[in-house]
C-alpha positions, 0 to 999 in steps of 0.5 A: 962893631966892637972891634970899631971902638978904640982900644982904650974904651974896650978897655974902660968898658970891659972893666966896667963890665967886672966891676958890675959883676962883682957887685952883683955877686957881691950883693949876692953873698949878703943877700945869701949871708943875710939867708944865712944869719936868721937863724942866728938875728931872731934864734936866742939859741945862739951866741953870737956877736954883733956882728952878724947884725952889720948886715942889716943894722949899722952897730953904733959904736960904744962910748970911751969914756966910763957911764954914769953908774944911775945908767946901768942897770942895778936890777934885770928881770933874767927869766923866764920866758913866758913865766910873767915878765911883761907883766912884771916890767910893765908893771915896775916901769911904773915905780916912780924910783925905777926905769926900765931901759928904752928896749924891750928886751936887752938881749944885751949878755947874750947878744950885743956885748959879742967879743968885749964881754967874751975877752971881759969875762977870759981875762978880767981887764978892768978896762976892758969890763968898763968898757963892757959897761959903758956900751950896757948903758949905750945899748940901753939909751939907745935904739937899733940905729943909735938913736940916744933915746934918753929924752922919753925915759924920766927922771929915774933913781933906777934903772933895769931890765928884762931879758927871759932867755938870759935865765936858759942860758949858760954864758950869762951868769958868768958875765953878768957876776964879773961885769955887773956885780952888784945888780940884783936878778930876780928870776920867775918861773912858772909851771913847767909844763904849762910853761911849754904849750905858753912857748909853743903857741907863740912861737906859733904865732910868730910865723905871721911876723912881719919881720921873719918877711920871704924867708919866713914865708917860703917854709909856711905852705911847708910846713902848714899841717906839720906843725904839732906841740907834741912834734916840738917835743920830740925834738928836744927830747932827743935832743935832751937824750943826746945830752944824756939829760932825760933818758938816761938812768944815769943822770941823778948818780953824777955829780952837779959838774957832770951835769953841768956838762951835760947841760952846756952838750945841751944847750951846743945840739943845733938838731936841723929841723926846719921848725926849728930853724923858724922859731916854732920850736924852741926848745920847749923842754929844755927852758922848763928845766930850771934846776940846771939852769939855777945851778949855772948861776948858782956855780956863778953867785957861789956866796951869801952876798951873792945869793942874796942878789937872785930873787927867786919867785914862782910867776903865780905870786903876781898876779893879780887878786881875783876879786880886789885886782892888787898884786902883792909887789912887795917882797919885790920891792923889799929885794930891791930895797925901794918904795912900796908900789901900790898897784892894780891891774886886770892885766891878763897874764899867763893868755898866749892867744891861739886859735890851739885848743888845750893840749892833748891829756897823754902830751901833758901826762907826758911832761908831767913826767920829765919835769918833775924830778927836776922840780922837785930838786928845787927844794935842794937850791931855793928851800923848803919852800919849794918842796914839790912846787908844781905837784903833778897828779 
């Protein structure tokens, strides 16, 4: 029957078949790309380009004109994860002089700026720096599909944003210093032992987040019963040991430059454990080594004037008073140079809900021994008020 078809029809039919096969192949390739990029898209350890998102999200074009200065953040809440940054954002967004960027977390300097920021930092090109600022302003005023959200935000004098991974990511400080050198940085630090367990509980609950879809569901049965805080700690200790940060008697004998290199080495270690791939384990210990993270920031903000742009405080400082429910934000508003803000809140801070019970005593002791020397080194960076900030028994 096929032979009865005229020759030109045969050719046309073959062309159609070839096109169908090619289209199917491309679709399968794109699907595979989504799976391969799953870890990149949702795992903040990766300092990726926006091109990784193009399979799923159309990235908006960057405007060529320079941004209005009032629409580029005057303040960034840079960390730490599970350190009360959501609560502080909520409090400050009610200040009449402030407005938060549209997105809950901007992830601009660790993700969306991509190659543009890399080139701006590398070349110090004024034109590229202006383009990066324009893109920063654009990202904070639009949703992921490029829809302008300015009409949903009130007119205020200063814009701010929050992205807790900025403190942890060793490549962010250089970008903020060059691209938005006037911007003030607020950093909340929480007892790293408590913070580590809170991160684990949060990441476990993310398994049931719909955005992970089928990719995530494939692992549910395989991982049930194998997900423990202790396993996540062991995964991170292995990486920290490889980088020469823990389990190495020489770490406190080397200079800050060598410590920085070891920290960068740790950052670049990508283990293949499924728990890490699904963000169930996510650098629980590394995220609490604040001394090493602040070394990177103070390396970039290295003058007296620069240091005055960074405000570091314990996250406990923004807890509401147990009786009056008053939140003392005066040190923060003074730092920002804005009017005082009266906040009365019954908001629960540091209250990650999970079915997991209290941390095991032996696990807590293990973490205390790891974190204690790093905690005590904070005094050398932040002053005498940070002498042994979280005393462990």
